[in-house]
C-alpha positions in Angstrom: -56.0 -2.2 15.1 -58.1 -0.6 12.4 -58.1 3.2 11.8 -61.5 3.8 13.3 -61.4 1.4 16.2 -62.0 3.0 19.6 -60.6 1.9 22.9 -61.9 3.7 26.0 -59.2 4.9 28.4 -61.1 7.1 30.9 -64.7 8.0 31.4 -66.3 10.9 33.4 -69.7 9.5 34.6 -70.0 12.4 37.1 -70.3 14.9 34.2 -73.7 13.3 33.1 -74.9 13.6 36.7 -73.9 17.2 37.3 -74.6 18.7 33.8 -77.0 18.8 30.9 -74.9 17.8 27.9 -75.8 20.1 25.0 -73.1 19.5 22.3 -70.1 17.2 22.1 -66.8 17.8 20.4 -63.8 15.5 19.7 -60.4 17.0 20.3 -56.8 15.9 20.1 -54.5 16.3 23.1 -50.9 17.7 22.9 -48.9 15.0 24.7 -45.3 13.9 25.0 -44.1 10.3 24.3 -44.2 8.9 27.8 -47.7 10.2 28.4 -48.9 8.4 25.3 -47.3 5.1 26.5 -49.0 5.6 29.9 -52.3 6.2 28.3 -52.0 3.1 26.2 -51.7 1.2 29.5 -55.0 2.9 30.6 -53.5 5.0 33.4 -55.6 8.2 33.2 -58.2 10.0 35.3 -60.4 12.9 34.3 -62.7 13.0 37.3 -61.3 16.2 38.7 -60.5 17.9 35.4 -62.0 21.0 33.8 -61.5 22.9 30.6 -60.7 26.6 30.0 -60.2 28.8 26.9 -57.3 31.2 27.2 -56.0 33.4 24.4 -58.0 31.6 21.8 -56.6 28.2 22.8 -58.3 25.4 24.7 -56.6 23.8 27.8 -57.5 20.9 30.1 -56.6 21.3 33.8 -56.4 18.5 36.4 -56.2 15.6 33.9 -54.1 13.0 35.7 -51.9 10.8 33.5 -49.7 8.5 35.7 -46.0 8.6 35.0 -44.8 5.8 32.7 -42.8 3.2 34.7 -39.9 3.0 32.2 -39.9 6.7 31.4 -37.5 7.9 34.1 -36.2 11.4 33.2 -38.6 11.8 30.3 -41.7 11.7 32.5 -43.6 15.0 32.9 -45.7 16.3 35.7 -48.9 14.0 35.9 -51.2 17.0 36.4 -49.7 19.5 34.0 -51.9 21.7 31.8 -52.4 20.2 28.4 -53.5 21.9 25.2 -56.5 20.6 23.3 -56.4 20.6 19.5 -59.6 21.9 17.9 -60.4 23.8 14.7 -60.5 27.6 14.9 -64.2 27.7 14.0 -65.1 25.2 16.7 -63.2 27.2 19.3 -65.0 30.4 18.2 -68.4 28.6 18.4 -67.6 27.3 21.9 -66.4 30.7 23.0 -69.7 32.3 21.9 -71.7 29.7 23.8 -69.6 29.9 27.0 -70.1 33.7 27.1 -73.8 32.9 27.8 -74.7 32.4 31.4 -74.5 28.9 32.8 -72.5 27.2 30.1 -69.2 25.4 30.7 -66.9 22.9 29.0 -66.5 19.5 30.6 -64.4 16.5 29.6 -66.5 13.3 29.0 -64.0 10.6 28.0 -60.5 9.9 26.8 -60.0 7.2 24.2 -57.7 5.9 21.5 -59.0 6.3 18.0 -56.7 4.1 15.9 -53.3 5.3 17.0 -54.4 8.8 18.1 -55.4 9.8 21.6 -58.6 11.8 21.6 -60.7 13.5 24.3 -64.4 14.0 24.0 -65.5 17.4 25.5 -69.0 18.7 25.9 -70.7 22.1 26.1 -72.8 21.7 29.2 -75.2 23.5 31.4 -75.1 22.9 35.2 -77.9 21.0 36.8 -79.7 22.3 39.9 -80.3 20.0 42.9 -83.9 19.4 42.0 -82.9 18.3 38.4 -80.5 15.7 39.9 -83.3 14.5 42.2 -85.7 14.1 39.2 -83.0 12.1 37.3 -82.6 9.8 40.3 -86.3 9.4 40.6 -86.6 8.5 36.9 -83.9 5.9 37.2 -85.5 4.3 40.3 -88.9 4.1 38.5 -87.2 2.6 35.4 -85.4 0.0 37.6 -88.6 -0.9 39.4 -90.5 -1.3 36.1 -87.7 -3.5 34.7 -87.8 -5.6 37.8 -91.6 -6.0 37.6 -91.4 -6.9 33.9 -88.7 -9.5 34.7 -90.9 -11.1 37.4 -94.0 -11.2 35.2 -92.1 -13.0 32.3 -90.6 -15.8 34.3 
């Protein structure tokens, strides 16, 4: 595996549905050995997870990493709080934006970059119900147009 090859482990499709994604950041995750082995097996979920900044540090809550089968006593709690590794200037920038009304941090995906486990987080603004309806309508129109185009070109 080359240094910059990326293997997707978990994806949060709901984030794109519920939020306007403004800016993305790549962060490392502080993990123990059995968690890394479990992640390499693809056993991770970030559907229910969220991110908070406490005391100048960034933490991810609710990220589920299944216990490693051969890990026995070394396994940690699957839902434990994990620290995210970002540069100080990135944390300060994010904290400035989050202090504005309506902004939040959401996890988008967890992936292996070479031998490192990374998480992509995004600065996002919540969508209102009518925004979601507009997105669904746009997708329906696009799907209908693609279907018509396909029929015409047969």
